[in-house]
Every structure is written in structure tokens, then in C-alpha cells.
C-alpha positions in Angstrom: 226.0 175.8 -3.1 224.6 172.9 -5.8 226.8 174.5 -8.8 229.9 174.6 -6.6 228.7 170.4 -5.9 228.0 169.9 -9.0 231.1 171.4 -10.2 233.6 169.5 -8.0 231.7 166.4 -8.8 231.9 166.9 -12.5 235.7 167.2 -11.7 235.5 163.7 -9.9 233.6 162.3 -13.1 236.5 162.9 -15.5 239.2 161.4 -13.5 237.1 158.3 -12.8 235.2 158.2 -16.1 238.3 159.1 -18.1 238.8 155.1 -18.8 235.8 155.3 -19.8 235.0 158.6 -23.0 235.0 155.3 -25.8 232.8 153.7 -24.7 230.2 156.5 -23.8 229.7 157.5 -27.4 229.6 153.7 -28.3 226.0 151.2 -27.8 226.0 148.3 -25.4 229.0 146.3 -26.7 229.8 142.7 -26.1 233.1 140.7 -25.1 234.0 138.0 -25.1 236.9 137.7 -23.3 236.2 138.3 -19.4 232.3 137.7 -20.0 231.6 141.4 -19.4 229.8 143.5 -21.6 229.5 147.2 -21.5 226.3 149.4 -20.3 224.9 153.4 -21.0 222.2 155.4 -19.4 221.9 158.2 -17.8 221.5 159.6 -14.6 218.8 162.8 -14.2 217.1 164.4 -10.9 213.5 162.8 -10.6 211.8 165.9 -10.0 213.8 168.9 -12.5 215.0 166.1 -15.2 217.8 167.5 -15.3 221.1 165.4 -16.1 223.4 164.8 -12.2 227.0 165.3 -13.4 229.4 162.8 -11.1 226.8 160.7 -9.8 228.9 157.5 -8.4 227.6 154.2 -9.7 229.2 150.8 -9.1 227.7 146.8 -10.3 226.8 145.3 -7.7 227.6 141.7 -9.5 231.5 142.3 -10.8 232.6 145.4 -8.5 233.7 147.9 -10.6 232.6 151.8 -10.0 231.9 154.7 -12.6 230.6 158.3 -12.5 228.7 160.5 -14.9 229.9 162.7 -17.3 229.1 166.2 -17.4 225.5 164.8 -19.8 224.8 162.9 -17.0 225.8 160.0 -18.6 227.8 156.8 -17.5 228.6 153.7 -19.2 229.9 150.6 -17.2 231.0 146.9 -17.6 228.6 144.2 -16.4 228.6 141.0 -16.1 227.6 138.7 -19.1 226.7 136.1 -17.2 223.2 137.8 -15.2 220.4 138.3 -16.6 219.7 141.1 -13.7 222.1 143.4 -12.6 222.0 145.5 -9.3 224.1 148.8 -9.8 223.8 151.7 -6.8 224.0 154.8 -7.4 225.3 158.2 -5.3 225.2 161.4 -5.0 225.4 163.9 -2.5 221.8 165.0 -1.1 220.5 162.8 -2.9 218.5 159.2 -1.6 221.1 156.2 -1.6 219.4 154.2 -4.7 220.2 150.6 -6.2 218.2 150.0 -9.7 217.9 147.1 -11.6 219.5 146.7 -15.6 218.5 143.9 -17.6 220.1 143.1 -20.5 221.3 145.2 -22.7 218.6 148.4 -22.1 220.2 152.2 -21.8 218.4 153.6 -18.6 217.7 156.6 -18.2 217.7 156.2 -14.1 215.6 158.9 -12.0 216.9 160.1 -8.2 215.3 162.0 -5.2 217.0 164.5 -3.4 216.8 164.3 0.4 214.1 165.7 1.8 
């Protein structure tokens, strides 16, 4: 069942993050035209440390949304003028989480399954 859900969310991740495919391979990139920059990160299961495909990643300060790819990696645009950006994460059967991303770090974020 978990494999089926992972495949379903992988399909959503491909369609939701297709426009971010070139950004995923790049390091953090600064953009001066719209005061935004790209942050790359990875989301993993807190217990098994396995990457999670299809996790919804939302920047609360900029209303930008993306999904993790098959390897749990994501790229998202964040406001350049913020030193701390809150990012909300949601995934079926996992606790919703909000994390703060500081500067240009490339975070590895752990999320936990609902008990």
C-alpha cells in the first residue's frame, strides 16, 4: 500500500515539478529580477531515513509550491529579502511540518509518520 501511495505521489511530483527540473541540478541560484532565489533540499522519513517522493513543499512567505522528486529532492523559490523562510511540508500518512530555512543552506528535512 505504501509503495502504491509512493508511486501515486511520484506521478504528481513529476507533473508538479516539471518546470523545476533544471533547477534541481543547480546549486542555490540568486535571481535579481524578482528578488527570489532557489533553494534545493531533500526530505526523508525520520525513522527509516529513506527519501520521500511526492511530498508537497510550500513556501509560506511567497506562496510557491513544489513536490519532491523520486529521490526526495526539491527546488523552491524563496524571497531573497527574508533571512528566514517558513516552509510547510505535507504528505499522506505523515505529520504536517513547518520548518524554517535560513539563508542558502541545502537542508535535509526529516518528517515523521502519524502514529
